[in-house]
C-alpha positions as CSV (number, residue, x, y, z in Angstrom):
1,M,-43.3,5.2,42.2
2,K,-41.9,3.2,39.3
3,E,-40.6,-0.3,40.0
4,L,-37.0,-0.8,39.0
5,T,-35.9,-3.7,36.7
6,L,-33.0,-5.8,37.9
7,K,-30.7,-4.1,35.4
8,E,-31.7,-0.6,36.7
9,L,-31.2,-1.7,40.3
10,G,-27.8,-3.2,39.5
11,D,-26.8,0.0,37.7
12,R,-27.7,2.1,40.8
13,L,-25.8,-0.2,43.1
14,N,-22.7,-0.2,41.0
15,Y,-22.8,3.6,40.4
16,K,-19.5,5.3,40.3
17,A,-19.2,9.0,40.8
18,K,-17.4,11.0,38.2
19,P,-13.8,11.9,39.1
20,A,-13.2,15.5,39.9
21,P,-10.7,17.3,37.6
22,H,-9.0,18.8,40.7
23,R,-8.4,17.7,44.2
24,V,-11.4,17.9,46.6
25,N,-11.0,18.5,50.3
26,I,-12.9,16.3,52.6
27,R,-13.8,16.3,56.4
28,V,-12.5,13.1,57.9
29,P,-12.8,12.6,61.7
30,F,-9.6,11.4,63.4
31,A,-11.4,8.0,64.1
32,D,-11.9,7.5,60.3
33,K,-8.4,8.5,59.1
34,E,-7.1,5.0,58.5
35,Q,-10.2,4.1,56.5
36,A,-9.9,7.3,54.3
37,K,-6.2,6.6,53.8
38,A,-6.9,3.0,52.7
39,L,-9.4,4.3,50.1
40,G,-6.8,6.7,48.7
41,A,-7.3,10.0,50.5
42,K,-4.2,12.1,51.1
43,W,-3.3,14.3,54.0
44,D,-2.2,17.9,53.4
45,G,0.0,18.7,56.3
46,T,0.3,22.4,55.4
47,L,-3.5,22.9,55.2
48,K,-4.2,20.3,57.8
49,T,-6.9,18.7,55.8
50,W,-7.7,15.4,54.0
51,Y,-8.3,15.5,50.2
52,I,-9.3,13.3,47.3
53,P,-6.6,13.5,44.6
54,A,-7.6,14.7,41.2
55,D,-9.3,12.1,38.8
56,M,-10.1,9.7,41.6
57,D,-13.6,8.2,42.1
58,M,-15.3,10.4,44.6
59,G,-18.1,7.8,45.3
60,K,-15.9,6.0,47.8
61,F,-15.6,9.1,49.9
62,R,-19.3,10.0,50.0
63,K,-19.3,9.7,53.8
64,W,-17.0,12.6,54.1
65,L,-18.1,15.0,51.4
């Protein structure tokens, strides 16, 4: 296994996922809804699902992907 330099380690810790060009539905348990909402997730009342709006950093929502 290769040792990481400080720069490589920093790059991995600050990694940001690419935004999706379209919305992405996510599974958010009821207990997590306020956290997801605070991060920018939206609720679709018609489909009864949470989603990440288009062009938003998906890395913040890794827990629910």
